N, C-alpha and C positions, 0 to 999 in steps of 0.2 A: 609313526608318520601321519600327518594330518591328511584326511581324505578331502579332496577338493569337490565342491559342489559344481554341478553342471549349470552354467549360466542360462537362465530362461527369462522371458518377459515377466516382470514382477506383477502379480495379480492379487496377492494377499498381504496383510499387515505383517504376518509372520515371515514371509519371504523378504519383504522390505527390510525388516529388522536384521535378518541374517545377512543380507547383502550389504547393508550399511555397516554392520560390524566387520565384515570382511574388507570393505573399502577402507575403514579406519585402520585395520590391522596392516593392510598393504601400504597405505599411505605413510604410516609411521616408519616403514622400512625404506621409503623413498627409492623405489626401484627405477632403474634406467627405463626410459620409455620404449626401447626396442627389445627389452627382455620379456620373458614369459610372464613374470609377475607384473611388469609394466603394462603389458597388453591386457592382462586380466583386470588390473586396477582400472584401466581406461574403460573397458567393457562394463564392468560392474558399476562404475560411477555413472555411466550413461544410462544404464537400466534403472538405477536409483533415481537419477534426475528425472527421467521420463515418468516414473511412478509419482514422484513428488509434484510434477506439473499437473497431473490429472487429479491427484488426491487432495492437494492443498492449493485450491484455486483462490486467488485474491482478486477482488474486483478493484478497479481503479476508482479513486475518490472523485466526487463531483467537484465543481468549482469552489463552492463554499468550504467544503472539507479541505481542499488543497490550500486555500488561503489561511484557514484557521490553523492547519498543521504548520505551515511556514511561520505564521505569527508566533505560535507557541515555541517552535524550534529556535527562533531568533529573539524571543523574549519581547515581542512587539505587542502593543495594545491597539485597540480600535483607533484611538486618536493618532497613533503613529502611522497608520496607513490611510488616514482620511485624505491627505493631500494627493495620494496616488489615485483614489477613487472619486475625487471631486468634492470633498467636504465631509463633515461629520455625519450629516443626515444621510447622504448617499452611501457612506460606508456602512451605516446602520442598516439601511434598506438592503444592501447587498448581502451582508452577513446574516441577516434574518431570513433571506430568501424571498423577500418581497420584490426585488428588482434584479433583473439579469445584468450581466456584465456587458459593456459596450466594447467595440473594437479598440478604442483608445485606452480603456481600462485594462484590457487583456495585454496590450503592448506594454503598458506601464508596469503591470504586475510581473510580466516576463523580464523586462529590463532591470527593474529595481529589486525584485525579490527572487528572481531566477525560478519562478514557478513555470513548469513546462506548459507551453501553449496548448498541447493536446488535452491537458486536464482542465484548462480554463474554458475551452470552447465546447466541452461536453454539455449535453442537456442535463440539468440538475435532476437527480433521482427523486422519485416521489417521497421516499424516506431515506434517511441517512443511516442505515443500519448495516452492521457487519454481517448480518445473518445470524448472529448469536444473540440478537435482541439488544445490542448495545448501540445507542444513538451517539455516535462520535461527536457530532457538532454540539449537541446538548451537553455532553460530558465535558468538553473543553470549556464551553461557556460557563458551566456550573463551577468548574475548577477556578475560573477567573472571577467568579462572583457576580457575573452579569446575567445569570440564568433567569432570574425573576423578571427581568426586563422584557423577555421574549415570551410570546404566547405560542403554544403548539398550533401548528397549522392544521386546519380541518381537511380531511381527505375529501376529494371530490368524487363522489360515487355516482 
């Protein structure tokens, strides 16, 4: 017979892996929610979720990252969103970080591209890094072939 582990707050990667394995095992059996296994599954899943929220933090993207992500997701190019942002030059300034979004632009991006307003009104980050040294905005621009058109911004120290 399988010895059950006593559920505790997850503090280590080893505990996390054990609990996650147990959650997967229990979930595969699909127990009734009011059964012993159902209660155990719910508790372990909550403990795993809490650990993941602390351990795997993701920062929200800035306005430019949000726009570039949606453009890539929908297969749009800069010229496709020029009308939303007030012309080709304005779109270029926005996407290069030289100009901030205006309230009418935020409204248009929300209404036409369904980009959440809370992402568009955030102050742009000084750098667009994931923390792993990957510059998302530059990576997307490079993939599209317009990387050479933009110059890296100098940091203001």
